[in-house]
C-alpha positions in Angstrom: 28.7 -6.4 -49.0 28.6 -2.5 -49.0 29.7 -0.9 -45.9 26.7 1.3 -45.8 24.2 -1.7 -45.3 26.4 -2.4 -42.2 25.6 1.3 -40.7 23.0 1.5 -37.9 20.5 4.4 -38.3 21.0 6.9 -35.4 17.7 6.5 -34.3 18.2 2.8 -33.6 21.4 3.8 -31.8 19.5 6.3 -29.5 16.9 3.8 -28.9 19.5 1.2 -27.7 21.4 3.7 -25.6 18.1 4.9 -23.7 17.2 0.9 -23.1 20.9 0.3 -22.0 20.5 3.2 -19.5 17.2 2.0 -18.4 18.7 -1.3 -17.7 21.6 -0.1 -15.7 19.2 2.2 -13.9 17.1 -0.7 -12.9 20.2 -3.0 -12.0 21.5 -0.1 -9.9 18.6 0.2 -7.8 18.2 -3.7 -7.6 21.7 -4.1 -6.2 21.4 -1.3 -3.9 18.5 -2.8 -2.4 19.6 -6.4 -2.5 23.1 -5.8 -1.1 23.0 -2.2 0.2 19.8 -2.4 2.6 20.9 -5.3 4.7 24.3 -3.9 5.2 23.0 -0.3 6.0 20.4 -1.8 8.2 22.5 -4.3 9.9 19.7 -7.1 9.6 19.3 -9.8 7.1 16.4 -10.2 4.5 15.0 -12.9 6.4 14.8 -10.5 9.8 13.4 -7.9 7.3 10.7 -10.2 6.0 9.8 -11.5 9.2 9.2 -7.9 10.4 7.2 -7.2 7.1 4.9 -10.2 7.7 3.4 -8.8 10.8 1.3 -6.3 9.1 -2.3 -7.4 9.3 -5.1 -6.7 6.7 -6.7 -3.9 8.6 -3.3 -2.2 8.9 -2.8 -2.6 5.1 -6.0 -1.0 4.5 -5.5 1.8 6.7 -2.1 2.6 5.0 -3.9 2.5 1.7 -6.6 5.0 2.9 -4.1 7.4 4.2 -2.0 7.1 0.8 -5.3 7.6 -1.2 -6.4 10.8 0.9 -2.8 12.3 0.3 -3.1 11.9 -3.7 -6.6 13.4 -3.5 -5.5 16.3 -1.3 -2.8 16.8 -3.8 -5.3 17.4 -6.6 -6.0 20.8 -4.7 -2.8 22.2 -6.0 -2.8 20.5 -9.3 -6.3 21.5 -10.3 -5.2 25.1 -8.9 -2.3 25.4 -11.7 -4.7 24.3 -14.5 -8.2 26.2 -14.3 -10.8 24.1 -15.4 -9.4 20.9 -14.5 -11.3 19.0 -12.0 -9.9 16.8 -8.9 -10.9 13.8 -10.5 -8.9 14.4 -13.6 -6.1 16.0 -11.6 -5.8 12.8 -9.8 -5.8 10.8 -13.0 -3.0 12.8 -14.3 -1.0 12.7 -10.9 -1.2 9.0 -10.6 -0.6 7.8 -14.3 2.3 10.4 -14.9 3.9 8.8 -11.6 3.3 5.4 -12.8 5.2 6.0 -15.9 8.0 8.1 -14.3 8.5 5.4 -11.4 9.4 2.7 -13.9 12.0 4.7 -16.0 15.0 6.6 -15.0 14.5 10.1 -15.6 11.0 9.1 -16.6 9.6 12.6 -15.9 9.5 13.5 -19.4 8.0 10.4 -20.6 5.4 10.7 -17.9 4.8 14.4 -18.9 4.1 13.0 -22.5 1.3 10.9 -21.3 -0.1 13.7 -19.2 -0.1 16.1 -22.2 -2.0 13.7 -24.3 -4.8 13.2 -21.7 -5.1 16.9 -21.2 -5.3 17.7 -25.1 -8.1 15.1 -25.2 -9.8 17.2 -22.6 -9.7 20.4 -24.5 -6.6 22.1 -22.9 -3.7 23.5 -25.1 -0.4 22.7 -25.1 0.7 26.2 -23.9 -1.7 25.6 -20.9 -0.3 22.1 -20.1 3.2 23.4 -20.2 2.0 26.4 -17.9 0.6 23.7 -15.5 3.8 21.4 -15.6 6.1 24.2 -15.0 4.5 25.7 -12.1 3.6 22.6 -10.2 7.2 21.2 -10.6 8.2 24.8 -9.2 6.3 24.1 -6.1 7.2 20.5 -5.8 10.7 21.4 -5.6 10.1 24.4 -3.2 8.1 22.0 -1.0 10.7 19.4 -0.9 13.3 21.7 0.1 11.1 23.3 2.8 10.6 20.1 4.8 14.4 19.9 5.8 14.5 23.4 7.0 11.2 22.6 9.1 12.8 19.3 10.5 16.0 21.2 11.3 14.1 23.7 13.3 12.1 20.8 15.1 15.4 19.0 15.7 17.0 22.2 17.3 14.0 22.7 19.5 14.0 19.3 20.7 17.8 18.7 21.4 20.9 18.9 19.5 20.5 17.3 15.8 23.0 15.4 14.4 25.9 17.0 12.4 24.6 15.2 9.3 21.0 16.5 9.7 22.4 20.0 10.6 24.5 20.1 7.3 21.6 18.8 5.1 19.0 21.0 6.7 21.1 24.3 6.1 22.1 23.2 3.0 18.4 22.6 1.9 17.4 25.9 3.5 20.1 27.8 1.7 18.9 26.2 -1.6 15.4 26.9 -0.9 16.1 30.5 -0.1 18.0 31.1 -3.5 15.2 29.1 -5.3 12.6 31.4 -3.6 14.5 34.6 -4.4 15.0 33.4 -8.1 11.6 32.5 -8.7 10.2 35.7 -7.5 12.5 37.6 -9.3 11.8 35.7 -12.6 8.0 36.2 -12.0 8.2 40.0 -11.2 10.6 41.0 -13.9 10.3 40.5 -17.9 13.7 41.5 -18.9 15.1 37.9 -18.4 12.2 36.3 -20.5 12.9 38.9 -23.4 16.7 38.5 -23.5 16.2 34.5 -23.6 13.6 35.2 -26.4 15.9 37.6 -28.3 18.6 35.2 -27.9 16.8 32.2 -29.4 15.7 34.7 -32.3 19.1 35.2 -33.3 20.0 31.6 -33.1 17.2 30.5 -35.1 16.9 33.5 -37.7 18.6 31.4 -40.7 16.7 28.4 -39.9 12.9 28.3 -41.1 11.6 25.3 -39.3 12.8 26.9 -36.0 11.0 30.3 -36.5 7.9 30.6 -34.5 4.8 31.3 -36.5 3.7 35.0 -36.6 5.6 35.8 -33.7 9.3 36.3 -32.2 10.7 34.3 -29.5 11.0 37.3 -27.5 7.3 38.2 -27.7 6.4 34.7 -26.8 8.7 34.2 -23.8 7.4 37.5 -22.4 4.0 36.5 -23.0 4.6 33.2 -21.3 6.2 34.7 -18.5 3.2 37.1 -17.8 0.7 34.2 -18.1 2.8 32.0 -15.3 2.9 35.2 -13.1 -0.8 35.8 -13.3 -1.4 32.0 -12.7 0.6 32.0 -9.7 -0.7 35.1 -8.2 -4.4 33.9 -8.2 -3.4 30.3 -7.4 -0.6 30.6 -4.7 -2.4 29.7 -1.9 -4.2 26.7 -3.0 -0.8 25.5 -4.4 0.8 25.8 -1.1 -2.2 24.3 0.8 -2.3 21.3 -1.7 1.6 20.5 -1.5 1.8 21.0 2.2 -1.4 18.7 2.9 0.1 16.0 0.5 3.6 16.2 2.4 1.9 16.1 5.8 -0.2 13.0 4.9 3.1 11.2 3.4 4.9 11.8 6.8 1.9 10.4 8.6 2.2 7.4 6.2 5.5 7.0 7.3 4.8 6.9 10.8 2.2 4.5 10.7 4.3 2.0 8.9 6.7 2.3 11.6 4.0 2.1 14.1 2.3 -1.2 12.6 5.5 -2.7 12.5 6.2 -2.3 16.5 8.3 0.8 16.4 7.3 4.2 18.1 10.0 6.5 17.4 9.7 10.1 18.3 7.8 12.2 16.1 10.6 14.5 15.3 12.8 11.5 14.5 10.1 10.4 11.9 9.5 13.8 10.2 13.5 14.3 9.8 13.5 10.8 8.1 10.6 12.1 5.9 12.8 15.1 5.2 15.8 13.2 4.1 13.2 11.0 1.8 12.3 14.6 0.4 15.7 15.6 -0.4 17.1 12.1 -1.7 14.1 11.7 -4.0 15.6 14.3 -6.2 18.5 12.0 -7.1 16.5 10.4 -10.0 19.6 8.4 -11.5 17.3 5.4 -10.8 13.5 5.3 -11.2 12.1 7.0 -8.6 15.6 7.2 -6.7 14.8 3.5 -5.8 17.7 2.3 -3.9 19.3 5.5 -2.7 16.0 6.7 -0.8 15.8 3.4 0.9 19.4 3.2 2.1 19.4 6.9 3.4 16.0 6.8 5.3 17.1 3.5 7.0 20.4 4.7 7.9 19.1 7.5 9.5 16.4 5.8 11.4 19.2 3.3 12.7 21.4 6.0 13.6 18.5 7.2 15.6 18.0 4.0 17.6 15.3 2.5 15.8 15.3 -1.3 15.7 17.5 -2.3 12.7 14.9 -4.8 11.1 12.1 -2.5 11.8 13.8 0.3 10.5 14.3 -1.3 7.1 10.9 -2.9 7.1 9.1 0.5 7.8 11.1 2.2 5.1 10.2 -0.6 2.4 6.6 -0.7 3.4 6.3 3.3 3.0 8.0 3.2 -0.3 5.9 0.1 -1.6 2.8 2.7 -1.2 4.5 6.0 -2.5 6.0 4.6 -5.1 5.3 1.0 -5.7 1.6 1.1 -5.6 1.2 4.0 -7.9 2.6 1.9 -11.0 -0.2 -0.9 -10.8 -3.0 1.5 -9.9 -1.8 4.2 -12.4 -1.0 1.6 -15.1 -4.5 0.2 -14.9 -6.2 3.6 -14.8 -4.0 4.4 -17.9 -4.8 1.2 -19.8 -8.5 1.9 -19.2 -8.3 5.4 -20.5 -6.8 4.4 -23.7 -9.1 1.3 -24.2 -12.1 3.7 -23.7 -10.7 6.1 -26.1 -9.9 3.1 -28.6 -13.7 1.8 -28.1 -15.2 5.4 -28.7 -13.2 5.8 -32.1 -14.1 2.2 -33.3 -18.0 3.1 -32.6 -17.6 6.4 -34.4 -16.2 4.8 -37.7 -18.5 5.3 -40.4 -20.5 2.0 -40.9 -22.0 2.7 -44.4 -19.2 1.6 -47.0 -18.9 -1.5 -44.9 -22.6 -2.4 -45.2 -22.5 -1.5 -48.8 -19.7 -4.0 -49.5 -21.4 -6.6 -47.5 -24.6 -5.8 -49.4 -22.6 -6.2 -52.7 -21.2 -9.5 -51.5 -24.6 -10.7 -50.9 -26.0 -9.8 -54.3 -23.2 -11.1 -56.2 -23.8 -14.3 -57.9 -22.2 -17.3 -57.0 -19.2 -18.3 -59.4 -19.1 -22.0 -60.3 -15.8 -23.5 -58.8 -13.2 -24.8 -61.0 -13.9 -28.5 -60.0 -17.6 -28.1 -61.1 
């Protein structure tokens, strides 16, 4: 056998590698939850399950209502970043993109690809979608880093914060300040965009396939920078209100989860726990940072004096809504959307040739069989 026949195409190796990474990430999340959560909480899974079983049907409905209200308020920011996008479609992009992202490690790229397909079907250009994705992600990161700073100030006013929380809050505040300075400088100056485009022009000047059509990368980068700056100038208020309202309702959801399980920790502790979740969720080495977030939130609640089983149960209940519920709901909406598109495409297919063939078959004289 020729050795060439034993070689596996690079694309297949890439597929195997991605699948292996996905399996390892899911296995990591499962191990952290299965073995790490009881150890961090100091409670067995039986105790945690007993606490979770006390959630009533009205309580579940209340949690679902708060969760959906937060997602809907989030559309204020999402629609502001893409002029012409209504709140219903913004909700669809949010939950379907999250559904894909939450089941894959580093699944944000796949979720963005799914959202791009939807946006293109609605008449938005790729450039408009990329601008929307960039702006919403910038505001998302800034809002996540702002929460620990607010929590730190609240803890200082309420009493002496723990050293871990103080360090985390100071680190997040410093990173937030740096990102804000960088973002403002990037939006107000065009030199960095022109230099980056010129570098791309020099790198790709010998490769025809990589050359932009009708312009240079330098002019394209400057045009994109101006477009993003103009959008943010007009949508900054709505972006901030939408992100702030979404974060506030998620903090309320966490408080309700703990309250329904019988725990009433001080609001400052609940908000500090939520702040820890905001920072830990940036560690996307597992799908939606599952395992890492739960351990961090539970450890902080237990250290703050919350009952061990209740702390773990409240965190799990909260994560079931903010992460778990997005997968089936977003998946069903995405399946409905693709099914609807497929149905419309099927109904638009020309039926003339098929009828002609059918008519020809009906008029064709019957041939005698070989046995007659």
